[in-house]
C-alpha positions as CSV (number, residue, x, y, z in Angstrom):
1,M,70.3,112.3,98.8
2,S,70.1,116.1,98.2
3,E,72.6,118.7,99.3
4,F,70.0,120.0,101.8
5,S,70.0,116.6,103.6
6,L,73.8,116.5,103.8
7,P,75.6,116.8,107.2
8,E,76.5,120.4,107.9
9,V,80.3,119.8,107.3
10,A,79.6,118.4,103.9
11,S,77.3,121.2,102.9
12,R,79.9,123.7,103.9
13,F,82.6,122.0,102.0
14,I,80.6,121.8,98.8
15,R,79.8,125.5,99.1
16,Y,83.5,126.3,99.5
17,A,84.7,123.9,96.8
18,R,82.6,125.6,94.1
19,I,84.7,128.8,94.6
20,D,87.8,128.9,92.4
21,T,90.8,129.7,94.6
22,Q,93.7,128.3,92.6
23,S,97.0,129.9,93.5
24,D,99.6,131.0,90.9
25,P,103.3,130.3,91.5
26,H,104.2,132.9,88.8
27,S,102.5,135.8,90.6
28,N,104.3,138.1,92.9
29,T,101.3,139.4,94.8
30,C,99.8,138.1,98.1
31,P,97.5,136.5,97.7
32,S,98.9,135.3,94.4
33,T,95.3,135.3,92.9
34,A,92.6,137.8,93.7
35,K,90.0,135.0,93.5
36,Q,91.2,133.6,96.8
37,L,89.7,136.7,98.4
38,D,86.2,135.5,97.2
39,L,86.4,132.6,99.6
40,A,88.1,134.8,102.3
41,R,85.2,137.3,102.3
42,L,82.6,134.5,102.5
43,L,84.4,133.0,105.5
44,V,84.4,136.3,107.2
45,Q,80.7,136.6,106.7
46,E,80.2,133.1,108.1
47,L,82.4,133.7,111.1
48,E,80.5,136.9,111.9
49,A,77.2,135.0,111.6
50,L,78.5,132.5,114.1
51,G,79.4,135.2,116.6
52,L,83.1,134.9,116.6
53,Q,85.2,137.8,117.8
54,E,88.4,139.6,116.6
55,I,87.6,138.7,113.0
56,T,90.1,140.1,110.5
57,L,90.8,139.9,106.8
58,D,94.1,141.6,106.1
59,E,95.6,143.1,102.9
60,N,97.4,139.8,102.2
61,G,94.3,137.6,102.4
62,Y,94.7,136.1,105.8
63,V,91.5,135.5,107.8
64,M,91.8,135.3,111.6
65,A,89.1,135.0,114.3
66,T,88.6,134.1,118.0
67,L,86.2,132.0,119.9
68,P,86.6,133.2,123.5
69,S,87.2,130.7,126.4
70,N,84.2,129.5,128.3
71,V,86.1,128.3,131.3
72,S,87.4,130.2,134.3
73,H,90.7,128.5,134.8
74,S,93.8,129.3,132.7
75,V,94.3,127.1,129.6
76,P,96.5,127.4,126.6
77,T,95.2,129.2,123.5
78,V,94.9,126.7,120.7
79,G,95.1,127.6,117.0
80,L,93.3,125.8,114.1
81,I,94.6,126.5,110.6
82,A,93.6,125.6,107.1
83,H,94.4,127.1,103.7
84,M,92.0,128.5,101.1
85,D,93.9,128.0,97.9
86,T,93.9,124.9,95.7
87,S,96.8,123.5,93.7
88,P,97.9,124.9,90.4
89,D,98.6,121.4,89.2
90,F,95.1,120.8,87.9
91,T,92.2,123.1,87.1
92,G,90.0,124.4,89.9
93,T,87.6,126.3,87.6
94,N,83.9,125.2,87.6
95,V,84.4,122.6,90.3
96,N,81.2,120.5,90.4
97,P,81.2,118.2,93.5
98,Q,79.3,115.0,93.2
99,V,77.7,113.2,96.2
100,R,77.6,109.4,95.5
101,F,76.7,106.4,97.6
102,Y,79.5,103.9,97.0
103,Q,78.5,100.3,96.5
104,G,81.8,99.0,95.4
105,G,83.5,98.7,92.0
106,D,84.2,101.5,89.6
107,L,82.8,105.0,89.9
108,V,82.3,106.7,86.6
109,L,83.2,110.3,87.1
110,D,82.8,111.5,83.5
111,P,81.1,109.2,81.0
112,E,81.9,111.4,78.0
113,Q,85.6,111.2,78.6
114,G,85.6,107.8,80.1
115,I,87.1,109.0,83.4
116,V,86.7,106.3,86.1
117,L,87.7,106.2,89.8
118,S,88.5,102.5,90.3
119,P,89.8,100.4,93.2
120,R,92.2,98.8,90.8
121,E,94.2,102.0,90.6
122,F,93.1,103.3,94.0
123,P,92.7,100.2,96.2
124,E,91.9,102.3,99.4
125,L,88.6,103.1,97.8
126,S,87.4,99.7,98.8
127,R,87.4,100.7,102.4
128,Y,84.5,103.0,101.8
129,V,81.9,100.6,100.5
130,G,78.6,101.6,102.0
131,Q,79.5,105.2,102.6
132,W,78.6,108.5,101.0
133,L,81.5,110.1,99.1
134,I,82.1,113.5,97.5
135,T,83.9,113.2,94.3
136,T,84.8,115.4,91.3
137,D,82.9,115.2,88.0
138,G,86.1,114.1,86.4
139,R,86.9,117.5,84.9
140,T,88.5,119.4,87.8
141,L,90.1,118.8,91.1
142,L,87.8,118.7,94.1
143,G,89.6,121.1,96.5
144,A,89.3,119.0,99.7
145,D,92.9,120.1,100.1
146,D,92.2,122.1,102.0
147,K,88.6,123.3,101.9
148,A,87.6,120.2,103.8
149,G,89.8,121.4,106.6
150,I,88.1,124.8,106.5
151,A,84.7,123.2,106.6
152,E,85.7,120.9,109.5
153,I,87.1,123.7,111.6
154,I,84.1,126.0,111.1
155,T,81.7,123.2,111.8
156,A,83.5,122.3,115.0
157,L,83.3,125.9,116.1
158,A,79.6,126.0,115.3
159,H,79.1,122.9,117.4
160,L,81.0,124.4,120.4
161,I,78.9,127.6,120.1
162,S,75.6,125.7,120.0
163,H,76.8,123.5,122.9
164,P,78.1,125.9,125.6
165,E,78.2,123.1,128.1
166,I,81.3,121.7,126.3
167,P,84.3,123.4,128.0
168,H,87.0,125.0,125.8
169,G,89.7,127.5,126.1
170,R,90.4,130.5,123.8
171,I,90.5,129.3,120.2
172,R,92.2,131.1,117.4
173,V,91.4,130.2,113.8
174,A,93.3,131.2,110.6
175,F,92.6,130.6,107.0
176,T,95.6,131.3,104.8
177,P,96.3,131.9,101.1
178,D,99.0,130.4,98.8
179,E,99.9,127.3,100.8
180,E,100.0,125.2,97.7
181,I,102.8,127.3,96.2
182,G,104.8,127.3,99.4
183,R,103.9,130.8,100.6
184,G,101.1,130.2,103.1
185,A,103.2,131.3,106.1
186,D,105.1,134.1,104.4
187,R,103.0,136.8,105.9
188,F,101.4,135.0,108.7
189,D,101.7,137.1,111.8
190,V,102.4,134.6,114.6
191,A,102.5,137.2,117.3
192,R,99.1,138.7,116.3
193,F,97.7,135.2,116.0
194,G,98.6,134.7,119.7
195,A,98.3,130.9,120.0
196,D,100.4,128.8,122.3
197,F,100.3,126.0,119.8
198,A,98.2,125.1,116.8
199,Y,97.1,122.3,114.4
200,T,96.7,122.5,110.7
201,V,93.7,120.5,109.4
202,D,95.3,119.6,106.1
203,G,96.1,115.9,106.2
204,G,94.8,113.0,104.3
205,E,92.8,109.9,105.1
206,L,91.0,109.2,108.4
207,G,93.3,109.0,111.4
208,E,96.4,110.7,109.9
209,L,98.5,112.6,112.4
210,S,101.7,114.1,111.3
211,Y,104.5,116.0,113.0
212,E,107.2,115.4,110.4
213,T,107.3,116.9,107.0
214,F,109.7,117.1,104.1
215,N,112.4,119.7,103.9
216,A,111.4,121.5,100.7
217,A,112.9,123.8,98.1
218,S,112.0,124.9,94.6
219,A,114.5,125.4,91.8
220,T,114.5,127.3,88.5
221,V,117.1,126.1,86.0
222,T,117.7,128.5,83.1
223,V,119.5,127.3,80.0
224,R,121.0,129.8,77.6
225,G,121.4,128.4,74.1
226,R,122.5,129.8,70.7
227,S,119.9,129.9,67.9
228,V,121.2,129.6,64.4
229,H,119.3,128.7,61.2
230,P,119.1,124.9,61.1
231,G,120.5,124.9,57.6
232,A,123.7,126.5,58.8
233,A,123.8,125.2,62.4
234,K,126.6,122.7,62.3
235,G,129.2,123.6,65.0
236,K,127.3,126.7,65.9
237,M,123.8,126.0,67.3
238,I,123.4,125.1,71.0
239,N,119.8,124.0,71.5
240,A,118.7,125.1,75.0
241,L,115.9,122.6,75.0
242,E,118.3,119.7,74.4
243,V,120.8,121.0,77.0
244,G,117.9,121.1,79.4
245,M,117.1,117.5,78.8
246,Q,120.8,116.6,79.3
247,F,120.7,118.4,82.6
248,H,117.6,116.5,83.7
249,A,119.2,113.2,82.7
250,L,122.0,113.9,85.2
251,L,119.5,113.7,88.1
252,P,119.0,110.3,89.6
253,E,116.2,108.6,87.7
254,A,115.1,106.5,90.7
255,E,114.7,109.6,92.8
256,R,111.5,110.9,91.3
257,P,108.1,111.0,92.9
258,Q,106.7,108.0,91.0
259,Y,109.5,105.8,92.4
260,T,109.6,106.9,96.0
261,A,107.6,106.5,99.2
262,E,107.6,107.1,102.9
263,R,110.8,109.0,103.9
264,E,112.4,108.7,100.5
265,G,113.1,112.1,98.9
266,F,112.9,113.2,95.3
267,Y,113.6,115.6,92.5
268,H,110.4,116.5,90.6
269,L,110.4,118.3,87.3
270,T,107.1,120.3,87.3
271,H,107.4,122.4,84.2
272,L,109.6,122.7,81.1
273,Q,109.3,125.5,78.5
274,G,111.6,127.2,76.1
275,T,113.0,127.6,72.6
276,V,116.4,126.9,71.0
277,E,117.7,130.1,72.5
278,E,116.5,129.8,76.1
279,A,114.8,127.1,78.2
280,R,113.6,126.9,81.8
281,L,113.0,123.8,83.9
282,H,111.2,124.2,87.2
283,Y,111.8,121.6,90.0
284,I,110.7,120.9,93.5
285,L,113.1,119.1,95.8
286,R,112.0,117.2,98.9
287,D,113.7,115.1,101.6
288,H,112.9,114.4,105.3
289,D,116.6,114.3,106.2
290,R,118.2,117.7,106.3
291,A,121.7,116.6,105.2
292,R,120.3,114.7,102.2
293,F,118.1,117.8,101.4
294,E,121.2,120.0,101.3
295,A,122.9,117.4,99.1
296,R,120.1,117.5,96.6
297,K,120.5,121.2,96.2
298,A,124.2,120.8,95.7
299,W,123.6,118.1,93.1
300,L,121.7,120.6,90.9
301,Q,124.8,122.9,90.9
302,R,127.1,119.9,90.2
303,A,124.9,119.0,87.2
304,A,125.2,122.6,85.9
305,D,129.0,122.6,86.4
306,F,129.2,119.3,84.4
307,I,127.2,120.9,81.5
308,A,129.6,123.9,81.6
309,A,132.6,121.7,81.4
310,R,131.1,119.7,78.5
311,Y,130.3,122.8,76.4
312,G,133.2,124.9,77.6
313,Q,130.9,127.7,78.8
314,P,128.4,128.3,81.6
315,L,125.1,127.5,79.9
316,V,123.0,126.6,82.9
317,Q,122.0,128.9,85.8
318,V,120.5,127.3,88.9
319,E,118.4,129.3,91.4
320,V,117.1,127.5,94.5
321,R,114.6,128.9,97.1
322,D,114.0,127.0,100.3
323,S,110.2,126.6,101.0
324,Y,110.0,125.0,104.4
325,Y,111.9,122.6,106.8
326,N,111.0,119.5,108.6
327,M,108.9,120.5,111.7
328,R,109.8,117.5,113.8
329,E,112.6,119.2,115.6
330,K,110.2,121.9,116.7
331,I,107.4,119.5,117.8
332,E,109.4,117.1,119.9
333,P,110.0,119.7,122.7
334,V,106.2,120.1,123.1
335,W,105.3,116.4,122.6
336,H,102.1,116.7,124.7
337,I,100.4,118.5,121.8
338,V,100.8,115.3,119.7
339,E,99.5,113.2,122.7
340,L,96.5,115.4,123.0
341,A,95.6,114.8,119.3
342,E,96.1,111.0,119.7
343,E,93.9,110.9,122.8
344,A,91.2,112.9,121.0
345,M,91.2,110.5,118.1
346,R,91.0,107.4,120.3
347,A,88.1,109.0,122.2
348,C,86.2,109.3,118.9
349,G,86.9,105.8,117.9
350,V,89.7,106.8,115.4
351,T,93.0,104.9,115.4
352,P,95.8,107.4,115.0
353,R,98.1,106.8,112.1
354,I,101.5,108.5,112.5
355,V,102.7,109.2,109.1
356,P,105.5,111.5,107.7
357,V,103.9,114.1,105.4
358,R,105.1,113.6,101.9
359,G,104.4,117.2,101.2
360,G,104.1,120.3,103.3
361,T,101.7,122.2,105.4
362,D,101.7,125.8,106.7
363,G,102.5,124.1,110.0
364,A,106.0,123.2,108.9
365,R,106.9,126.9,108.4
366,L,104.9,128.0,111.4
367,S,106.7,125.6,113.7
368,H,110.0,127.1,112.7
369,M,108.5,130.6,113.3
370,G,107.7,129.7,116.9
371,L,104.2,128.2,116.6
372,P,104.4,124.4,117.0
373,T,101.8,123.1,114.6
374,P,101.2,119.3,113.9
375,N,98.9,118.3,111.1
376,L,95.5,116.5,111.5
377,F,93.5,114.5,108.9
378,T,90.7,115.9,106.8
379,G,89.7,112.5,105.4
380,G,90.5,113.3,101.7
381,H,92.2,111.1,99.1
382,N,94.1,111.7,95.8
383,Y,94.6,115.4,96.2
384,H,95.5,117.7,93.3
385,G,93.6,115.9,90.5
386,R,90.4,114.6,89.0
387,Y,90.4,111.4,91.1
388,E,90.2,113.3,94.4
389,Y,87.4,112.3,96.8
390,I,86.5,112.5,100.4
391,P,84.2,110.2,102.4
392,I,81.5,112.2,104.3
393,P,81.9,110.0,107.5
394,S,85.6,110.8,107.6
395,M,84.7,114.5,107.6
396,E,82.2,114.0,110.4
397,K,84.9,112.2,112.4
398,A,87.3,115.1,111.8
399,V,84.8,117.5,113.3
400,A,84.3,115.2,116.3
401,V,88.1,114.9,116.8
402,L,88.5,118.7,116.8
403,V,85.8,119.1,119.4
404,A,87.3,116.4,121.6
405,L,90.7,117.9,121.3
406,L,89.6,121.3,122.3
407,R,87.7,119.9,125.2
408,R,90.8,118.0,126.4
409,V,92.9,121.1,126.2
410,A,90.4,122.8,128.5
411,Q,90.5,120.2,131.2
412,P,91.6,121.7,134.6
413,P,95.0,120.6,135.9
414,A,94.9,117.6,138.1
């Protein structure tokens, strides 16, 4: 099976996946990496070729465009949103997507390094026996989060354009930078976007529909030590790295990502660096419940205070930045937009799976900015690493669901 015989949505995705768009949490620019603009400019060209209108690429890297309504009656303007960046957790350089027909058992991703995608570690893989998959080559992430969403949105638009008999209202699309580092909505102009409600296409496996996310924050913990020659250090040296480990040990061990699921929150140490003199620990904090979320942030400061009391001086500084909040409270007043998505899935033979997002989407922030935005599936699995894959039939279903959803929104009132 060659790339040229792939379904349109898969070909688009592979083209996008090969462009390195990894974001950088340590950058202060927007977008955080200039290479995200490489994909943004390509998307502008493709949207222009399709004949969309009001196409913009602003100075912050946000792409927006419009497909005008083809019905005479008044219908809401619907937004479709996906993000261009890939996670900084694993390399996105030289992504080399592999198209494989899955016959069951292990898939060898990289024979040289012995990297294997196995149903023993990832049992959901067994659901896709007899399907074509797109995987990594074992050396990078794939980028289905969220280039699959971009490909599915643009393919759905192309289908509507080539089938003018399908009714639809005004559709706004947006492709955003820096979602993976919690900044995707920072400079999103909701008023200029002009949608009544929207959907991010940034979920996981087939059928996922989410209107509930974590409350999320990031924290930087800075430890100030005292460096003294180890030969004369007794009673004088304060090793910042060791103090950092003591601080980390004060956080509940069972409340880490590898021990939690569903609506259980966590503390996640993502990076540790330093010397005897100074160390920094970087965390992300997550919880679906707002009160528990606030308690997690407070616990970090309590741990810092405990260290200060132990050493008799304030060695630890905690800086916390909220990233986004649970969008459920903003979705419930406009519940019909969830029902529209459920109806569209069922119409396409997809069983909706209502799941709380153990992560975030641009939709969480946008919902709190006045644009209610549930999250739809892309079909992908195992995001942010070398074991990422996406079944091609799931991508095709995602396109069909988008078309059905837009058609339902355009139905005249009874």
